[in-house]
C-alpha positions as CSV (number, residue, x, y, z in Angstrom):
1,X,247.6,84.8,90.1
2,X,247.2,83.5,86.4
3,X,247.1,86.0,83.4
4,X,243.4,85.1,82.7
5,X,239.7,85.7,82.4
6,X,238.2,83.3,84.4
7,X,236.7,82.9,87.9
8,X,239.6,82.7,90.8
9,X,239.0,82.3,94.6
10,X,240.4,85.2,97.2
11,X,239.7,84.2,100.6
12,X,235.8,83.9,100.9
13,X,235.2,85.5,97.3
14,X,235.3,83.8,93.5
15,X,235.7,86.6,91.4
16,X,235.7,87.2,87.6
17,X,239.5,88.8,86.9
18,X,240.8,90.0,83.7
19,X,244.6,90.9,83.5
20,X,246.5,92.5,81.0
21,X,249.8,94.4,80.1
22,X,252.9,95.0,81.9
23,X,254.2,97.3,84.5
24,X,253.3,98.5,87.8
25,X,250.0,96.6,89.0
26,X,246.8,98.7,88.7
27,X,243.8,97.0,90.1
28,X,240.7,98.7,89.0
29,X,236.9,98.4,90.2
30,X,233.9,99.5,88.4
31,X,230.8,101.0,89.5
32,X,227.9,100.0,91.7
33,X,225.7,97.3,89.8
34,X,228.5,97.4,86.7
35,X,230.8,95.0,85.9
36,X,233.6,94.6,83.2
37,X,231.2,94.0,80.4
38,X,229.3,97.1,81.3
39,X,232.3,99.4,81.5
40,X,233.4,97.8,78.0
41,X,230.1,98.9,76.7
42,X,230.1,102.1,78.0
43,X,233.5,103.0,76.2
44,X,234.6,105.8,78.5
45,X,238.0,103.8,78.9
46,X,240.5,102.7,76.4
47,X,242.0,99.8,78.4
48,X,244.3,98.7,75.9
49,X,246.1,102.1,76.1
50,X,246.1,102.1,79.6
51,X,247.6,98.1,79.6
52,X,250.3,99.6,77.6
53,X,251.5,101.6,80.9
54,X,250.6,98.9,83.6
55,X,249.6,95.3,84.7
56,X,246.1,96.2,84.4
57,X,244.0,94.0,86.6
58,X,240.3,94.4,86.4
59,X,237.4,92.4,88.2
60,X,233.6,92.1,88.6
61,X,233.1,92.7,92.0
62,X,231.4,90.0,94.3
63,X,227.8,89.6,93.3
64,X,228.4,91.7,90.0
65,X,228.8,90.8,86.3
66,X,230.4,87.0,86.4
67,X,231.6,87.2,90.0
68,X,229.9,85.0,92.6
69,X,228.2,86.7,95.8
70,X,226.3,86.4,98.8
71,X,222.9,87.7,99.5
72,X,223.9,89.6,102.6
73,X,224.2,93.5,102.3
74,X,226.7,93.6,104.9
75,X,229.3,91.6,102.7
76,X,229.1,94.4,99.9
77,X,229.8,97.5,102.3
78,X,232.6,99.3,100.8
79,X,235.2,98.3,103.7
80,X,234.3,94.5,102.8
81,X,234.6,94.9,99.3
82,X,238.2,96.8,99.9
83,X,239.3,93.5,101.5
84,X,238.5,91.8,97.7
85,X,240.6,94.4,96.0
86,X,243.7,94.1,98.5
87,X,243.2,90.3,98.1
88,X,243.7,90.7,94.2
89,X,246.3,93.2,94.6
90,X,248.3,91.2,97.1
91,X,248.1,88.3,94.9
92,X,249.4,90.4,91.8
93,X,252.2,92.0,93.8
94,X,253.6,88.6,95.3
95,X,253.5,87.2,91.5
96,X,255.7,90.2,90.5
97,X,258.0,90.3,93.5
98,X,256.8,94.1,94.3
99,X,255.5,95.5,97.4
100,X,253.2,97.8,96.1
101,X,250.4,98.5,93.6
102,X,248.0,101.3,92.3
103,X,244.5,101.1,93.1
104,X,241.7,102.9,91.3
105,X,237.8,102.5,90.1
106,X,234.7,104.6,89.4
107,X,232.2,105.3,91.6
108,X,231.7,102.5,94.0
109,X,235.2,101.3,92.5
110,X,236.6,104.8,93.5
111,X,234.9,104.2,97.0
112,X,236.3,100.5,97.2
113,X,240.0,102.0,96.5
114,X,239.6,104.6,98.9
115,X,238.8,102.1,101.4
116,X,241.4,99.6,100.7
117,X,244.2,102.7,100.7
118,X,242.9,103.3,104.6
119,X,243.3,99.5,105.4
120,X,246.8,99.1,103.9
121,X,248.3,102.8,102.9
122,X,252.0,101.3,103.0
123,X,251.1,99.4,100.3
124,X,249.3,101.7,97.8
125,X,251.6,103.6,95.4
126,X,249.1,105.7,94.2
127,X,245.2,106.0,93.7
128,X,242.9,107.0,90.8
129,X,239.5,108.1,91.9
130,X,237.2,108.7,88.9
131,X,233.5,110.2,89.5
132,X,233.6,109.5,93.7
133,X,230.2,109.2,94.8
134,X,228.1,111.1,97.3
135,X,229.5,111.0,100.8
136,X,229.3,112.6,104.4
137,X,226.1,114.9,104.4
138,X,224.8,114.3,101.0
139,X,225.2,110.4,101.4
140,X,221.8,109.7,103.3
141,X,219.7,110.8,100.5
142,X,221.5,108.5,98.0
143,X,221.2,105.8,100.4
144,X,217.3,106.2,100.5
145,X,217.3,106.1,96.7
146,X,219.3,102.7,97.0
147,X,216.8,101.3,99.5
148,X,214.1,101.9,97.4
149,X,215.8,100.6,94.1
150,X,216.2,97.3,96.5
151,X,212.9,97.1,97.6
152,X,211.8,97.2,93.4
153,X,214.1,94.6,92.7
154,X,212.7,92.5,95.6
155,X,209.3,93.3,94.7
156,X,209.5,93.1,90.6
157,X,212.9,91.4,90.0
158,X,214.9,92.2,86.9
159,X,211.5,93.3,85.1
160,X,211.9,97.1,85.0
161,X,215.4,97.2,83.9
162,X,214.3,94.7,81.1
163,X,211.5,96.9,80.1
164,X,214.0,100.0,80.5
165,X,216.6,98.2,78.1
166,X,213.7,97.4,75.8
167,X,212.8,101.1,75.3
168,X,213.8,103.4,72.8
169,X,217.4,105.1,73.9
170,X,217.8,108.6,74.4
171,X,219.4,111.0,71.7
172,X,221.8,112.1,74.1
173,X,225.4,110.1,73.5
174,X,227.5,111.4,76.5
175,X,229.7,109.6,79.2
176,X,226.8,109.8,81.6
177,X,224.0,108.6,79.2
178,X,226.3,105.9,77.9
179,X,227.0,104.4,81.6
180,X,223.6,104.5,82.4
181,X,222.5,102.4,79.7
182,X,225.3,100.0,79.9
183,X,224.2,99.7,83.5
184,X,220.7,99.2,82.9
185,X,221.6,96.3,80.1
186,X,223.6,94.5,83.2
187,X,220.6,94.8,85.7
188,X,218.3,93.4,83.3
189,X,220.5,90.2,83.3
190,X,221.6,90.2,87.0
191,X,220.3,88.2,89.8
192,X,217.8,90.5,91.8
193,X,218.9,89.0,95.2
194,X,222.4,90.6,94.3
195,X,221.1,93.3,93.1
196,X,218.9,94.0,96.6
197,X,221.9,92.9,98.4
198,X,224.6,95.1,96.6
199,X,222.4,98.2,96.7
200,X,221.5,97.7,100.4
201,X,225.4,97.3,101.3
202,X,226.1,100.6,99.4
203,X,223.2,102.1,101.6
204,X,225.0,101.0,104.5
205,X,228.4,102.6,103.1
206,X,230.1,106.0,103.1
207,X,233.6,107.5,102.7
208,X,236.3,107.6,105.0
209,X,236.1,110.5,107.4
210,X,237.9,113.5,106.6
211,X,240.4,113.3,109.4
212,X,241.4,109.9,108.0
213,X,241.7,111.2,104.5
214,X,244.3,113.7,105.7
215,X,246.3,110.4,106.8
216,X,246.6,109.3,103.1
217,X,249.9,110.6,101.6
218,X,250.1,108.5,98.5
219,X,249.9,110.0,95.1
220,X,246.1,111.0,93.8
221,X,244.3,111.5,90.7
222,X,241.0,112.7,90.7
223,X,238.3,112.6,87.7
224,X,235.0,114.2,87.9
225,X,232.4,115.6,85.7
226,X,229.8,118.1,86.5
227,X,225.9,117.9,86.5
228,X,225.6,114.3,88.0
229,X,223.9,114.3,91.6
230,X,225.0,110.6,92.1
231,X,228.7,111.6,91.6
232,X,228.7,115.3,92.5
233,X,231.8,117.8,92.4
234,X,231.5,118.4,95.9
235,X,232.8,115.0,97.0
236,X,236.0,115.3,94.5
237,X,236.6,119.0,95.6
238,X,236.2,117.8,99.4
239,X,238.8,114.9,98.6
240,X,241.0,117.4,96.8
241,X,241.3,119.6,99.7
242,X,241.5,116.9,102.6
243,X,244.0,114.6,101.0
244,X,247.6,115.8,100.9
245,X,249.2,114.6,97.8
246,X,246.5,114.7,94.9
247,X,248.3,115.7,92.1
248,X,245.2,116.7,89.9
249,X,241.5,117.2,90.3
250,X,240.7,117.2,86.6
251,X,236.9,117.9,85.1
252,X,236.5,115.5,82.4
253,X,234.2,115.8,79.6
254,X,231.0,113.7,79.3
255,X,231.2,114.4,75.5
256,X,234.8,113.5,74.6
257,X,235.8,109.6,74.8
258,X,238.8,108.5,76.1
259,X,239.7,111.7,78.2
260,X,240.0,109.4,81.1
261,X,242.2,107.1,79.6
262,X,244.8,110.1,78.8
263,X,244.8,111.2,82.3
264,X,245.1,107.8,83.8
265,X,248.2,107.3,81.4
266,X,249.7,110.5,82.6
267,X,249.3,109.7,86.0
268,X,250.8,106.4,85.7
269,X,253.7,107.1,83.9
270,X,254.6,110.4,86.5
271,X,254.4,107.9,89.4
272,X,257.9,106.8,87.9
273,X,259.3,109.8,87.7
274,X,260.6,111.7,91.0
275,X,258.8,115.0,91.7
276,X,259.7,118.0,93.3
277,X,257.6,118.6,96.2
278,X,254.5,121.3,95.1
279,X,252.5,123.8,96.9
280,X,248.8,122.1,97.6
281,X,247.4,125.4,95.3
282,X,249.1,123.6,92.1
283,X,247.1,120.5,92.5
284,X,243.8,122.3,92.2
285,X,241.1,121.7,89.6
286,X,241.9,121.2,85.9
287,X,239.5,120.9,83.0
288,X,239.8,119.9,79.3
């Protein structure tokens, strides 16, 4: 895979990829209806800092940002999106001559990374799960919201998002507000047919069952914040309870920028250092 920022083909997908830094490969996925541009605009992670500790590979998921996509909802199920993430990771690993990589992402990107780890657990050296989305019992309600949003996109196109982008911005400048506003800007420019398909694909998706989670032994970092119904603490806590090698569940501040970067860098650096086995209780939640 070239070190570039252009469209590249991986199987049936043509994806926009950006690669910087040196070290163990870290392949990162963005949130639903996000993109690399949306993440840059939201400013939650200092990517230059992270690239100093990994071969950082970011990409626009199929049908998002600058990447191509179909209009079929099943192409946007998390299991299918995970195949794209693995194709990118395998390409980087082959170029490096290494067999393993770290996978991570925020919201849909976190769910994609988790689905990829289920498909290829032996290749994943670590997982970074930021803002894990609704899952299991809480998923049907969120799926219904996505179906309504898909219907709205079909009926009105990008007009509602362009209107929201035009309206005065809220006073709050915390992480949740910045991510929401950046996503709206992205939606205002998106192909409504891709938006419909991606939302319906998300409505068809859910996390792996909790028995499967218990088989995932790779070191894992979970980043969560409180008061966000689309990314409830309950999901993060369930992942921390069920996955056997969660090194930390960190409650991150929505007000302080770049807290995510510090946690990610500490986790990446820790993967290179042999660790003594810890009791499960020592991996429980921490906060700023």
